[in-house]
KEGUMI-770677 format. One record per residue: residue number from 0; residue in one letter; x, y, z of N, C-alpha, C in turn. Coordinates in nm, 2 decimals. Atoms other than C-alpha are relative to their C-alpha. Example, Ala and Ser with C-alpha at 12.3 -4.5 7.8 and 13.67 -1.06 7.14 Angstrom:
// KEGUMI-770677
   seq   type       nx       ny       nz      cax      cay      caz       cx       cy       cz
     0      A     0.09    -0.12     0.00     1.23    -0.45     0.78     0.09     0.12     0.00
     1      S    -0.09    -0.11     0.00     1.37    -0.11     0.71    -0.08     0.11     0.08
// end
This chain:
// KEGUMI-770677
   seq   type       nx       ny       nz      cax      cay      caz       cx       cy       cz
     0      X     0.06    -0.01    -0.13     1.68    -6.41    -1.45    -0.15    -0.04    -0.02
     1      X     0.14     0.05     0.01     1.34    -6.58    -1.39    -0.09     0.12     0.04
     2      X     0.09    -0.10    -0.03     1.03    -6.37    -1.37    -0.03     0.02     0.15
     3      X     0.02    -0.01    -0.14     0.98    -6.46    -1.01     0.11     0.08     0.07
     4      X    -0.12    -0.07    -0.06     1.33    -6.34    -0.91    -0.01     0.15    -0.04
     5      X     0.01    -0.14     0.04     1.27    -6.02    -1.11    -0.10     0.07     0.08
     6      X     0.11    -0.06    -0.08     0.94    -5.95    -0.93     0.05     0.02     0.14
     7      X    -0.05    -0.01    -0.14     1.11    -6.01    -0.59     0.10     0.12     0.00
     8      X    -0.09    -0.11     0.00     1.39    -5.77    -0.69    -0.06     0.13    -0.01
     9      X     0.07    -0.13     0.02     1.16    -5.50    -0.81    -0.08     0.04     0.13
    10      X     0.07    -0.03    -0.13     0.94    -5.53    -0.49     0.10     0.05     0.11
    11      X    -0.10    -0.04    -0.10     1.26    -5.51    -0.28     0.05     0.14    -0.02
    12      X    -0.04    -0.14     0.03     1.38    -5.20    -0.45    -0.11     0.10     0.03
    13      X     0.11    -0.09    -0.03     1.04    -5.04    -0.43    -0.02     0.02     0.15
    14      X     0.01    -0.01    -0.14     1.02    -5.12    -0.06     0.11     0.08     0.06
    15      X    -0.12    -0.08    -0.05     1.37    -4.98     0.01    -0.02     0.14    -0.03
    16      X     0.02    -0.14     0.04     1.29    -4.66    -0.18    -0.11     0.06     0.09
    17      X     0.11    -0.05    -0.08     0.96    -4.62     0.01     0.05     0.03     0.14
    18      X    -0.04    -0.02    -0.13     1.12    -4.66     0.35     0.11     0.11     0.01
    19      X    -0.11    -0.10     0.00     1.42    -4.44     0.25    -0.07     0.14     0.00
    20      X     0.06    -0.13     0.01     1.19    -4.15     0.15    -0.09     0.03     0.12
    21      X     0.09    -0.01    -0.12     0.95    -4.21     0.45     0.08     0.05     0.12
    22      X    -0.08    -0.03    -0.11     1.23    -4.18     0.70     0.10     0.11    -0.02
    23      X    -0.10    -0.10     0.03     1.44    -3.91     0.53    -0.02     0.12     0.08
    24      X     0.01    -0.12    -0.07     1.51    -3.60     0.74    -0.07     0.10    -0.10
    25      X     0.07    -0.10     0.09     1.28    -3.32     0.61    -0.13    -0.05    -0.06
    26      X     0.13     0.05     0.05     1.00    -3.55     0.51    -0.10     0.01     0.11
    27      X     0.10    -0.02    -0.11     0.67    -3.49     0.69    -0.01    -0.12     0.09
    28      X     0.02     0.11    -0.09     0.66    -3.84     0.82     0.11    -0.02     0.10
    29      X    -0.11     0.01    -0.09     1.00    -3.81     0.98     0.02     0.12     0.09
    30      X    -0.02    -0.13    -0.07     0.97    -3.46     1.11    -0.09     0.00     0.12
    31      X     0.08     0.01    -0.12     0.85    -3.47     1.48    -0.07     0.14     0.02
    32      X     0.07    -0.13    -0.03     0.75    -3.10     1.46    -0.12     0.02    -0.09
    33      X     0.12    -0.01     0.08     0.49    -3.17     1.19    -0.11    -0.06     0.06
    34      X     0.12     0.05    -0.06     0.15    -3.21     1.34    -0.09    -0.05    -0.10
    35      X     0.09     0.07     0.10    -0.08    -3.45     1.16    -0.14    -0.01     0.06
    36      X     0.14     0.02    -0.05    -0.46    -3.46     1.19    -0.01    -0.14     0.05
    37      X     0.03     0.13    -0.05    -0.57    -3.74     1.41     0.11    -0.06     0.09
    38      X    -0.10     0.05    -0.08    -0.24    -3.79     1.59     0.11     0.10     0.03
    39      X    -0.10    -0.10    -0.03    -0.05    -3.51     1.75     0.13    -0.06     0.04
    40      X    -0.13     0.05    -0.04     0.32    -3.56     1.79     0.07     0.11     0.07
    41      X    -0.08    -0.11    -0.07     0.52    -3.38     2.05     0.12     0.04    -0.07
    42      X    -0.12    -0.04     0.07     0.78    -3.17     1.89     0.11     0.03     0.10
    43      X    -0.11    -0.03    -0.09     1.12    -3.06     2.03    -0.04     0.11     0.09
    44      X     0.03    -0.10    -0.10     1.13    -2.82     2.32    -0.02     0.13    -0.08
    45      X     0.03    -0.13     0.06     0.97    -2.49     2.22    -0.10    -0.01    -0.11
    46      X     0.10     0.01     0.10     0.75    -2.63     1.95    -0.12    -0.08     0.05
    47      X     0.11     0.06    -0.06     0.41    -2.70     2.08    -0.06    -0.11    -0.09
    48      X     0.06     0.11     0.08     0.22    -3.01     1.98    -0.14     0.02    -0.03
    49      X     0.14    -0.01     0.03    -0.12    -3.06     1.83    -0.06    -0.14     0.04
    50      X     0.05     0.13    -0.05    -0.34    -3.32     2.00    -0.14    -0.02    -0.07
    51      X     0.13     0.04     0.06    -0.64    -3.51     1.87    -0.12     0.05     0.08
    52      X     0.11    -0.06    -0.07    -0.98    -3.36     1.96    -0.10    -0.11     0.04
    53      X     0.10     0.10    -0.03    -1.17    -3.69     1.98     0.07    -0.13     0.04
    54      X    -0.04     0.13    -0.03    -1.14    -4.05     2.07     0.09    -0.07    -0.10
    55      X    -0.08     0.06     0.10    -0.90    -4.29     1.90    -0.08    -0.04    -0.12
    56      X     0.06     0.03     0.12    -0.97    -4.37     1.54    -0.04    -0.15    -0.01
    57      X     0.04     0.14     0.02    -1.17    -4.69     1.47     0.00    -0.03    -0.14
    58      X     0.01     0.04     0.14    -1.16    -4.89     1.15    -0.13     0.05    -0.06
    59      X     0.12    -0.04     0.08    -1.39    -4.74     0.89    -0.05     0.13     0.04
    60      X     0.05    -0.13    -0.04    -1.42    -4.40     1.06     0.10     0.10    -0.05
    61      X    -0.09    -0.11     0.05    -1.28    -4.06     0.95     0.10     0.03     0.11
    62      X    -0.09    -0.03    -0.10    -0.97    -3.95     1.13    -0.05     0.12     0.08
    63      X     0.03    -0.11    -0.09    -1.00    -3.72     1.43     0.06     0.13    -0.05
    64      X    -0.05    -0.13     0.03    -0.96    -3.35     1.38     0.10     0.04     0.10
    65      X    -0.11    -0.05    -0.08    -0.64    -3.21     1.51    -0.04     0.13     0.06
    66      X     0.03    -0.13    -0.07    -0.69    -2.94     1.77     0.12     0.05     0.07
    67      X    -0.12    -0.06    -0.06    -0.41    -2.71     1.86    -0.04     0.07     0.13
    68      X     0.02    -0.08    -0.13    -0.37    -2.56     2.21     0.08     0.13     0.00
    69      X    -0.08    -0.12     0.01    -0.15    -2.28     2.08    -0.07     0.13     0.03
    70      X     0.07    -0.13    -0.01    -0.42    -2.01     2.09    -0.09     0.00     0.13
    71      X     0.09     0.01    -0.11    -0.59    -2.11     2.42    -0.01     0.12     0.09
    72      X     0.00    -0.12    -0.09    -0.49    -1.80     2.62    -0.01     0.13    -0.08
    73      X     0.01    -0.12     0.08    -0.52    -1.55     2.33    -0.11     0.09     0.04
    74      X     0.10    -0.10    -0.04    -0.70    -1.23     2.44    -0.07    -0.03     0.13
    75      X     0.07     0.03    -0.13    -0.78    -1.38     2.78     0.04     0.11     0.10
    76      X    -0.03    -0.10    -0.11    -0.79    -1.16     3.09     0.13    -0.04     0.07
    77      X    -0.12     0.05    -0.07    -0.50    -1.37     3.23     0.13     0.05    -0.06
    78      X    -0.12    -0.05     0.06    -0.25    -1.21     2.99    -0.02     0.13    -0.06
    79      X     0.01    -0.13     0.06    -0.17    -0.88     2.83     0.02     0.00    -0.15
    80      X    -0.02    -0.01     0.15    -0.14    -0.76     2.47     0.13    -0.05    -0.05
    81      X    -0.13     0.05     0.04     0.23    -0.83     2.46     0.01    -0.15     0.00
    82      X     0.00     0.14     0.00     0.17    -1.19     2.55    -0.09    -0.05    -0.11
    83      X     0.09     0.03     0.11    -0.11    -1.20     2.29     0.08     0.00    -0.13
    84      X    -0.08    -0.01     0.12     0.13    -1.08     2.02     0.11    -0.11    -0.01
    85      X    -0.10     0.11    -0.01     0.40    -1.33     2.14    -0.07    -0.13    -0.04
    86      X     0.07     0.12     0.03     0.14    -1.60     2.12    -0.03    -0.01    -0.15
    87      X     0.03     0.01     0.14     0.04    -1.51     1.76     0.13    -0.02    -0.08
    88      X    -0.13     0.03     0.06     0.41    -1.51     1.67     0.03    -0.15     0.01
    89      X    -0.02     0.14    -0.01     0.43    -1.86     1.81    -0.09    -0.08    -0.09
    90      X     0.09     0.06     0.10     0.13    -1.96     1.60     0.07     0.00    -0.14
    91      X    -0.07    -0.01     0.13     0.32    -1.83     1.29     0.12    -0.09    -0.01
    92      X    -0.12     0.08     0.00     0.64    -2.01     1.39    -0.05    -0.15    -0.01
    93      X     0.05     0.14     0.02     0.44    -2.34     1.42    -0.05    -0.02    -0.14
    94      X     0.05     0.01     0.14     0.28    -2.27     1.08     0.13    -0.02    -0.09
    95      X    -0.12     0.01     0.08     0.63    -2.22     0.93     0.07    -0.13     0.02
    96      X    -0.06     0.13    -0.02     0.76    -2.54     1.09    -0.08    -0.11    -0.07
    97      X     0.08     0.10     0.07     0.48    -2.73     0.93     0.00     0.02    -0.15
    98      X    -0.01    -0.03     0.15     0.52    -2.56     0.59     0.13     0.07    -0.02
    99      X    -0.13    -0.07     0.01     0.89    -2.49     0.57     0.03     0.06    -0.14
   100      X    -0.02    -0.05     0.13     0.89    -2.44     0.20    -0.09     0.13    -0.03
   101      X     0.09    -0.11     0.03     0.60    -2.19     0.21     0.03     0.12     0.09
   102      X    -0.02    -0.12    -0.08     0.71    -1.97     0.50    -0.13     0.05     0.06
   103      X     0.12    -0.06    -0.06     0.46    -1.73     0.65    -0.12    -0.01    -0.10
   104      X     0.12    -0.01     0.08     0.10    -1.74     0.53     0.00     0.15    -0.05
   105      X     0.00    -0.14     0.05     0.04    -1.43     0.31    -0.15     0.04    -0.03
   106      X     0.13    -0.05     0.03    -0.25    -1.21     0.21    -0.05     0.10     0.10
   107      X     0.06    -0.09    -0.10    -0.49    -1.00     0.41    -0.01    -0.07     0.14
   108      X     0.02     0.05    -0.13    -0.56    -1.05     0.78    -0.09    -0.13    -0.01
   109      X     0.10     0.11     0.01    -0.86    -1.28     0.69     0.07    -0.12    -0.07
   110      X    -0.06     0.11     0.07    -0.65    -1.49     0.45     0.11    -0.06     0.09
   111      X    -0.10     0.06    -0.09    -0.37    -1.53     0.70    -0.07    -0.08     0.12
   112      X     0.08     0.06    -0.11    -0.62    -1.61     0.98    -0.06    -0.14    -0.06
   113      X     0.06     0.12     0.06    -0.79    -1.87     0.74     0.11    -0.11    -0.01
   114      X    -0.11     0.10     0.01    -0.45    -2.04     0.68     0.04    -0.05     0.14
   115      X    -0.03     0.05    -0.14    -0.38    -2.06     1.06    -0.12    -0.08     0.05
   116      X     0.12     0.07    -0.05    -0.74    -2.19     1.11    -0.03    -0.12    -0.08
   117      X     0.02     0.13     0.06    -0.70    -2.48     0.88    -0.01     0.00    -0.15
   118      X     0.01    -0.01     0.15    -0.74    -2.35     0.52     0.14     0.00    -0.06
   119      X    -0.14     0.02     0.05    -0.40    -2.49     0.42     0.01    -0.14    -0.06
   120      X     0.00     0.13     0.07    -0.28    -2.79     0.23     0.00    -0.12     0.09
   121      X     0.01     0.11    -0.10    -0.26    -3.01     0.55    -0.13     0.01     0.07
   122      X     0.12    -0.03    -0.08    -0.59    -2.87     0.68     0.03    -0.01     0.15
   123      X    -0.04    -0.01    -0.14    -0.40    -2.81     1.00    -0.04     0.13     0.06
   124      X     0.05    -0.12    -0.06    -0.58    -2.57     1.23     0.08     0.02     0.13
   125      X    -0.08    -0.04    -0.11    -0.33    -2.41     1.46    -0.08     0.09     0.09
   126      X     0.10    -0.09    -0.06    -0.60    -2.16     1.55    -0.14    -0.05    -0.02
   127      X     0.14     0.05     0.02    -0.95    -2.29     1.61    -0.08     0.10    -0.08
   128      X     0.07    -0.09     0.08    -1.17    -2.15     1.34    -0.11     0.08     0.07
   129      X     0.10    -0.07    -0.07    -1.43    -2.05     1.60     0.06     0.07     0.12
   130      X    -0.06    -0.07    -0.11    -1.18    -1.88     1.83    -0.06     0.14     0.02
   131      X     0.07    -0.13    -0.02    -1.33    -1.57     2.00     0.09     0.12    -0.05
   132      X    -0.09    -0.11     0.05    -1.03    -1.36     1.87    -0.03     0.02    -0.15
   133      X     0.03    -0.01     0.15    -1.17    -1.41     1.51    -0.13     0.07    -0.01
   134      X     0.13    -0.07     0.02    -1.44    -1.16     1.41    -0.08    -0.07    -0.11
   135      X     0.09     0.07     0.10    -1.73    -1.24     1.18     0.05     0.02    -0.14
   136      X    -0.06    -0.01     0.14    -1.52    -1.12     0.88     0.12    -0.09    -0.01
   137      X    -0.11     0.09     0.01    -1.27    -1.39     0.96     0.14     0.06     0.03
   138      X    -0.13    -0.06    -0.04    -1.00    -1.15     1.09     0.04    -0.02     0.14
   139      X    -0.05     0.01    -0.14    -0.78    -1.20     1.39     0.01     0.13     0.06
   140      X     0.02    -0.13    -0.07    -0.85    -0.92     1.64     0.08     0.00     0.13
   141      X    -0.07    -0.02    -0.13    -0.67    -0.78     1.94    -0.10     0.00     0.11
   142      X     0.09     0.01    -0.11    -0.82    -0.77     2.28    -0.10     0.11     0.01
   143      X     0.10    -0.11     0.00    -1.01    -0.45     2.20    -0.09    -0.02    -0.12
   144      X     0.09     0.03     0.11    -1.18    -0.61     1.90     0.04     0.06    -0.13
   145      X    -0.04    -0.06     0.13    -0.98    -0.44     1.63     0.09    -0.10    -0.07
   146      X    -0.08     0.09     0.07    -0.84    -0.64     1.35     0.15     0.03     0.01
   147      X    -0.14    -0.02     0.00    -0.46    -0.68     1.38     0.05     0.03    -0.14
   148      X    -0.08    -0.03     0.12    -0.22    -0.55     1.12     0.10    -0.11    -0.01
   149      X    -0.09     0.11     0.02    -0.05    -0.86     0.99     0.07     0.01    -0.14
   150      X    -0.06    -0.03     0.13     0.21    -0.80     0.72     0.13    -0.09    -0.01
   151      X    -0.12     0.08     0.02     0.46    -1.06     0.60     0.12     0.08    -0.05
   152      X    -0.11    -0.07     0.05     0.80    -0.90     0.58     0.10    -0.09    -0.08
   153      X    -0.08     0.10     0.07     0.97    -1.22     0.46    -0.07    -0.13     0.02
   154      X     0.06     0.13    -0.03     0.91    -1.59     0.47     0.01    -0.04     0.14
   155      X    -0.02     0.03    -0.14     1.02    -1.59     0.83    -0.03     0.11     0.10
   156      X     0.03    -0.11    -0.08     0.92    -1.25     0.96    -0.13     0.06    -0.03
   157      X     0.13    -0.06     0.02     0.58    -1.10     1.01    -0.01     0.12     0.09
   158      X     0.03    -0.12    -0.08     0.49    -0.75     1.12    -0.13    -0.02     0.07
   159      X     0.12     0.02    -0.08     0.24    -0.79     1.40    -0.03     0.13     0.08
   160      X     0.03    -0.13    -0.06     0.06    -0.47     1.52    -0.14     0.01     0.04
   161      X     0.13    -0.02    -0.05    -0.23    -0.40     1.74    -0.02     0.15     0.00
   162      X     0.04    -0.14     0.00    -0.41    -0.06     1.72     0.00     0.05     0.14
   163      X     0.00    -0.05    -0.14    -0.41    -0.04     2.10    -0.14     0.04     0.04
   164      X     0.13    -0.03    -0.07    -0.68     0.09     2.33    -0.08     0.10    -0.08
   165      X     0.07    -0.10     0.08    -0.77     0.38     2.09    -0.07    -0.06    -0.12
   166      X     0.06     0.08     0.11    -0.86     0.12     1.82     0.03     0.07    -0.13
   167      X    -0.04    -0.06     0.13    -0.68     0.33     1.55     0.14    -0.04    -0.03
   168      X    -0.14     0.04     0.04    -0.38     0.20     1.37     0.08     0.13    -0.03
   169      X    -0.10    -0.11     0.03    -0.07     0.42     1.33    -0.01     0.12     0.09
   170      X     0.00    -0.11    -0.10    -0.11     0.62     1.64     0.10    -0.04     0.11
   171      X    -0.10     0.02    -0.10     0.11     0.65     1.95    -0.02    -0.12     0.09
   172      X     0.03     0.11    -0.10    -0.06     0.38     2.15     0.00    -0.14    -0.07
   173      X    -0.01     0.13     0.07    -0.01     0.10     1.88     0.10    -0.09     0.07
   174      X    -0.09     0.10    -0.06     0.16    -0.21     2.02     0.05    -0.09    -0.12
   175      X    -0.07     0.07     0.11     0.41    -0.37     1.78     0.08    -0.11     0.06
   176      X    -0.08     0.12    -0.05     0.56    -0.72     1.84     0.14     0.03    -0.04
   177      X    -0.14    -0.02     0.03     0.93    -0.67     1.87     0.07    -0.13     0.03
   178      X    -0.07     0.13    -0.02     1.13    -0.99     1.82     0.12     0.02     0.09
// end
């Protein structure tokens, strides 16, 4: 076989492998639920999208920062604590859909909040880092300003608990997200 034919064969195989792995189910490029910075992709029903925060990318410029709308109503007067906890659960579901091998973020409230706010391997901010529900210690708080109790029970389940109006955890007025 001539060197020219060998080079064409090698390039053809490399291109075929590249396109095979790029379009494979489960790969980030083929998964419509994976939000990528600079280009939000609408996911299937029930999986919110992430949209770009700035104008289209021009050659030679940095990609736009992805901005999620998942936390827009969190702790707002227009909804109640139950809706807030449901919304946080949706944030966690979106995180898991973008990091299926990792499951829930883990650690303290501040570490989980940081992961949701973009301190993750994709730098995907499902929760804006400057969201009013995040206190100065980087913790996600309920509508009364008390840090939420966030405890991963498994890779797909998270215990979400608000201390409630008395601002003390483990009392009768605690609100627990019930799946």
